[in-house]
BAPAFI-722679 format. One line per field, with one value per residue (C-alpha): residue number from 1; x, y, z. Coordinates in steps of 0.25 Angstrom, whole numbers, padded with zeros to 4 digits. Example, Ala and Ser with C-alpha at 12.3 -4.5 7.8 and 13.67 -1.06 7.14 Angstrom:
% residues 2
nr	(1 / 2)
east	(0049 / 0055)
north	(-0018 / -0004)
up	(0031 / 0029)
//
This chain:
% residues 228
nr	(1 / 2 / 3 / 4 / 5 / 6 / 7 / 8 / 9 / 10 / 11 / 12 / 13 / 14 / 15 / 16 / 17 / 18 / 19 / 20 / 21 / 22 / 23 / 24 / 25 / 26 / 27 / 28 / 29 / 30 / 31 / 32 / 33 / 34 / 35 / 36 / 37 / 38 / 39 / 40 / 41 / 42 / 43 / 44 / 45 / 46 / 47 / 48 / 49 / 50 / 51 / 52 / 53 / 54 / 55 / 56 / 57 / 58 / 59 / 60 / 61 / 62 / 63 / 64 / 65 / 66 / 67 / 68 / 69 / 70 / 71 / 72 / 73 / 74 / 75 / 76 / 77 / 78 / 79 / 80 / 81 / 82 / 83 / 84 / 85 / 86 / 87 / 88 / 89 / 90 / 91 / 92 / 93 / 94 / 95 / 96 / 97 / 98 / 99 / 100 / 101 / 102 / 103 / 104 / 105 / 106 / 107 / 108 / 109 / 110 / 111 / 112 / 113 / 114 / 115 / 116 / 117 / 118 / 119 / 120 / 121 / 122 / 123 / 124 / 125 / 126 / 127 / 128 / 129 / 130 / 131 / 132 / 133 / 134 / 135 / 136 / 137 / 138 / 139 / 140 / 141 / 142 / 143 / 144 / 145 / 146 / 147 / 148 / 149 / 150 / 151 / 152 / 153 / 154 / 155 / 156 / 157 / 158 / 159 / 160 / 161 / 162 / 163 / 164 / 165 / 166 / 167 / 168 / 169 / 170 / 171 / 172 / 173 / 174 / 175 / 176 / 177 / 178 / 179 / 180 / 181 / 182 / 183 / 184 / 185 / 186 / 187 / 188 / 189 / 190 / 191 / 192 / 193 / 194 / 195 / 196 / 197 / 198 / 199 / 200 / 201 / 202 / 203 / 204 / 205 / 206 / 207 / 208 / 209 / 210 / 211 / 212 / 213 / 214 / 215 / 216 / 217 / 218 / 219 / 220 / 221 / 222 / 223 / 224 / 225 / 226 / 227 / 228)
east	(0076 / 0077 / 0065 / 0067 / 0082 / 0076 / 0066 / 0077 / 0086 / 0075 / 0070 / 0084 / 0087 / 0074 / 0075 / 0076 / 0086 / 0094 / 0100 / 0088 / 0084 / 0095 / 0095 / 0082 / 0083 / 0096 / 0089 / 0078 / 0086 / 0093 / 0107 / 0117 / 0125 / 0137 / 0132 / 0128 / 0141 / 0149 / 0141 / 0143 / 0159 / 0157 / 0157 / 0146 / 0146 / 0145 / 0131 / 0128 / 0132 / 0123 / 0112 / 0112 / 0114 / 0127 / 0132 / 0125 / 0114 / 0119 / 0119 / 0112 / 0125 / 0125 / 0110 / 0113 / 0123 / 0116 / 0102 / 0109 / 0118 / 0105 / 0098 / 0110 / 0112 / 0098 / 0098 / 0111 / 0102 / 0092 / 0084 / 0073 / 0071 / 0072 / 0062 / 0051 / 0050 / 0047 / 0037 / 0030 / 0027 / 0015 / 0009 / 0011 / -0004 / -0008 / 0000 / 0007 / 0022 / 0029 / 0044 / 0051 / 0065 / 0070 / 0066 / 0057 / 0055 / 0041 / 0039 / 0040 / 0033 / 0020 / 0020 / 0022 / 0008 / 0002 / 0001 / -0005 / 0003 / -0004 / 0007 / 0022 / 0024 / 0037 / 0042 / 0040 / 0053 / 0061 / 0052 / 0059 / 0048 / 0052 / 0041 / 0024 / 0016 / 0002 / -0008 / -0024 / -0027 / -0039 / -0032 / -0018 / -0026 / -0036 / -0029 / -0014 / -0010 / -0004 / 0011 / 0010 / 0008 / 0026 / 0025 / 0020 / 0033 / 0042 / 0055 / 0054 / 0044 / 0050 / 0037 / 0024 / 0013 / 0000 / -0013 / -0025 / -0041 / -0039 / -0050 / -0044 / -0030 / -0032 / -0030 / -0017 / -0012 / -0014 / -0009 / 0005 / 0006 / 0004 / 0014 / 0029 / 0034 / 0030 / 0030 / 0037 / 0023 / 0009 / -0002 / -0015 / -0022 / -0033 / -0038 / -0040 / -0032 / -0044 / -0049 / -0036 / -0038 / -0032 / -0027 / -0019 / -0012 / -0010 / -0003 / 0006 / 0010 / 0014 / 0020 / 0028 / 0024 / 0018 / 0005 / -0002 / -0014 / -0014 / -0025 / -0016 / -0021 / -0013 / -0009 / -0005 / 0003 / 0010 / 0014 / 0020 / 0029 / 0034 / 0046 / 0051)
north	(-0152 / -0146 / -0138 / -0132 / -0128 / -0120 / -0114 / -0107 / -0104 / -0098 / -0088 / -0085 / -0083 / -0075 / -0067 / -0051 / -0054 / -0067 / -0065 / -0065 / -0077 / -0085 / -0082 / -0085 / -0100 / -0102 / -0098 / -0106 / -0119 / -0116 / -0114 / -0102 / -0094 / -0102 / -0115 / -0111 / -0105 / -0117 / -0126 / -0118 / -0115 / -0100 / -0090 / -0086 / -0072 / -0075 / -0081 / -0070 / -0060 / -0068 / -0067 / -0052 / -0049 / -0044 / -0053 / -0053 / -0061 / -0076 / -0083 / -0096 / -0105 / -0099 / -0100 / -0114 / -0118 / -0109 / -0119 / -0131 / -0129 / -0124 / -0137 / -0147 / -0141 / -0144 / -0158 / -0160 / -0155 / -0166 / -0159 / -0155 / -0142 / -0147 / -0159 / -0148 / -0141 / -0154 / -0157 / -0144 / -0145 / -0154 / -0146 / -0133 / -0133 / -0129 / -0115 / -0105 / -0102 / -0089 / -0090 / -0078 / -0076 / -0070 / -0071 / -0058 / -0054 / -0056 / -0042 / -0040 / -0052 / -0046 / -0031 / -0037 / -0043 / -0032 / -0042 / -0039 / -0047 / -0055 / -0063 / -0063 / -0051 / -0049 / -0060 / -0055 / -0047 / -0059 / -0068 / -0073 / -0076 / -0084 / -0085 / -0086 / -0098 / -0094 / -0105 / -0109 / -0111 / -0119 / -0127 / -0129 / -0133 / -0142 / -0150 / -0149 / -0159 / -0155 / -0163 / -0155 / -0140 / -0139 / -0138 / -0125 / -0121 / -0124 / -0123 / -0115 / -0110 / -0095 / -0092 / -0087 / -0094 / -0086 / -0093 / -0090 / -0093 / -0092 / -0087 / -0086 / -0091 / -0101 / -0113 / -0109 / -0105 / -0119 / -0125 / -0118 / -0121 / -0136 / -0136 / -0140 / -0128 / -0113 / -0102 / -0089 / -0083 / -0084 / -0075 / -0076 / -0072 / -0062 / -0063 / -0052 / -0051 / -0050 / -0063 / -0071 / -0082 / -0080 / -0093 / -0092 / -0078 / -0087 / -0098 / -0088 / -0083 / -0095 / -0100 / -0086 / -0084 / -0072 / -0073 / -0062 / -0058 / -0052 / -0047 / -0044 / -0053 / -0065 / -0059 / -0047 / -0056 / -0062 / -0052 / -0044 / -0058 / -0056 / -0046 / -0056)
up	(0282 / 0268 / 0270 / 0281 / 0277 / 0264 / 0274 / 0283 / 0272 / 0263 / 0276 / 0276 / 0262 / 0259 / 0273 / 0274 / 0286 / 0282 / 0296 / 0304 / 0297 / 0300 / 0314 / 0316 / 0311 / 0318 / 0332 / 0328 / 0326 / 0340 / 0335 / 0340 / 0332 / 0338 / 0335 / 0319 / 0317 / 0323 / 0314 / 0302 / 0306 / 0306 / 0316 / 0325 / 0320 / 0305 / 0311 / 0318 / 0306 / 0296 / 0306 / 0309 / 0294 / 0296 / 0285 / 0270 / 0268 / 0269 / 0256 / 0253 / 0256 / 0271 / 0274 / 0268 / 0279 / 0290 / 0288 / 0286 / 0299 / 0307 / 0303 / 0304 / 0317 / 0321 / 0316 / 0325 / 0336 / 0333 / 0321 / 0331 / 0323 / 0310 / 0315 / 0320 / 0306 / 0299 / 0308 / 0306 / 0292 / 0292 / 0303 / 0296 / 0290 / 0303 / 0304 / 0298 / 0299 / 0297 / 0301 / 0303 / 0296 / 0310 / 0324 / 0329 / 0343 / 0349 / 0352 / 0336 / 0332 / 0341 / 0336 / 0320 / 0322 / 0330 / 0342 / 0356 / 0366 / 0377 / 0385 / 0387 / 0380 / 0388 / 0379 / 0367 / 0365 / 0368 / 0359 / 0345 / 0334 / 0323 / 0315 / 0319 / 0317 / 0312 / 0318 / 0316 / 0331 / 0329 / 0318 / 0326 / 0339 / 0332 / 0321 / 0324 / 0332 / 0346 / 0343 / 0331 / 0338 / 0340 / 0325 / 0323 / 0328 / 0314 / 0319 / 0331 / 0342 / 0343 / 0333 / 0335 / 0336 / 0330 / 0331 / 0323 / 0325 / 0340 / 0348 / 0362 / 0361 / 0372 / 0363 / 0355 / 0368 / 0373 / 0362 / 0366 / 0380 / 0378 / 0365 / 0369 / 0361 / 0363 / 0353 / 0355 / 0355 / 0352 / 0344 / 0344 / 0331 / 0331 / 0345 / 0353 / 0366 / 0375 / 0369 / 0372 / 0382 / 0397 / 0395 / 0384 / 0389 / 0402 / 0393 / 0385 / 0399 / 0405 / 0392 / 0390 / 0376 / 0371 / 0368 / 0356 / 0350 / 0334 / 0325 / 0314 / 0302 / 0299 / 0285 / 0290 / 0302 / 0292 / 0283 / 0295 / 0298 / 0284 / 0289 / 0299)
//
């Protein structure tokens, strides 16, 4: 639990947009401004001012209270989010999780990686993305136990799954189809749009998950994520 607190606090303290980072983590934990303000015994407008950066950057004392409140609220709800975070740690050798300091729209995400959208493009504008998980599709499908698949989402399902090493996109989308938790969107890396299996696109359409491809190199993709 302390590791999670340090992760959240460090991200907020080091962010160029601390308010956006606070808002992101509040939404990840599924806590409303009113519930958080009640827990902290401050006004909802104060929370709003911090999240919109209308107040000066929060000091370490404010950040500590904010993080403690999110964790305590989750514990009172049963601690499901904290449990998921802890369970994800041993499986991280199968993937690389990149967290954004604030939520971005699916449209912004697609533009950042020069993606070609193949399904559910109309959903991108209203899709929030809190991060991206890069997965080796062969290793994930052959080695990662099915019951561990949900662990790739870390603290939230509102993230993109970027699959590398796929030749048609069918296997990753079948895995997404049968998994109980769905990603915000799916990216097939270094795969021409015309080679994407029709079944993969059909699954994406049926699940209402934006599916896209990009030929941008992984190093460049990670570089473009840094402003987020």
